[in-house]
N, C-alpha and C positions, 0 to 999 in steps of 0.2 A: 468364535474362529475355529477350537478344536473341532466342533463338531462338523464343522462343513468338510476338513481334511479327511477325518473318520469315516464319513457316507462316502470319500471320492476312493477308498481304498479299497478293492474288490478281494474278496476271498482267493482269488487266483494272484492278485498281484500281490497279496500278505503272505501266499506261501511261497512264491517267488522271491520275496525280499527276506522270508526267514533262511533260503539258501544261502543266499548272495550277504548279508548282513548278520547274520545269526541271533544277535538279540533284540530282545523288545527296546531298550535303551537307543541301540541303533536305529533301529526303523524310526523309533518316534523323533530322533535327532534330524534325520533325513527330510523330515517331513512337518518337524515344527510343533510335534507332540509330545505329549509325557509318554513315558514308560508305562504309564498305568492304563493310559487311552489304548495304547497298542494290545497290553493285555487284554482289555476290556472286548477288543476286536477279535482277538485270538477265540476267546471264551462264547462270542457271539457267532462264530463261523464254526465252531467247533474243532480250532484247530489245538493242538500241542503245542510245548514250548520244544526247544532243540534240547533233547535229554543227553545228547552225545559230545554235545560242548560243555554241557556243566560237568560230567561226567572228567573230561579231559581238564580241565579248569580245577577241579577239587582235588584229582589226582596231584596237579603241580601245587595247588595250596599245601599238600599236606606233606609233600617231598619239601618246599621250601623249608615249613616247619622243623621240619624233621632234621633238616642241616644245620637249624640253630637260628634262623632268620625268624625275627619277633613278628607276632601277628600285625601289629600297626605296620612295619615294613613290606611284608605279603600285602597288605592290602594297600598300600600306596603304590604297590607295584604294579598290581592287578586293577588299580581303580573300583576298590571296592570297599565298605565300611570297615573296621577292626571287629565291631559286633557279628557282621555277616561272615567274617575268616572265622570268629570263634566257633558260630553255629554249624559252620560247616564240618570243623572238626570235629564238632561233639557228636554232629551224625555219624560220622565216617569211623569214631569211638565206640559208638553204639553199634552199628552194621559189625564192627571187628568181634564183638564180644559175644554176638550172637549166633558165631559160626561157631 
């Protein structure tokens, strides 16, 4: 079933969907396919992910965490896993140390 939907999303349609829905997960939900299937389509078509959205999200994560909100609460608020929150925070700390 997934393969049928994957074949129906053209490169142009995927570019348009990235602009409106932003995330692979949102695109997948719209078409009833997994986030990973959308990721594979992006790779097949040579498209990059929405880096700007991630930058904004990551800044929000850091701001919430710096205000004392727990990683688990941040994860719930942003609908991410706690491990992803801590991975993003660790990456941000590494980038600050390099400066």
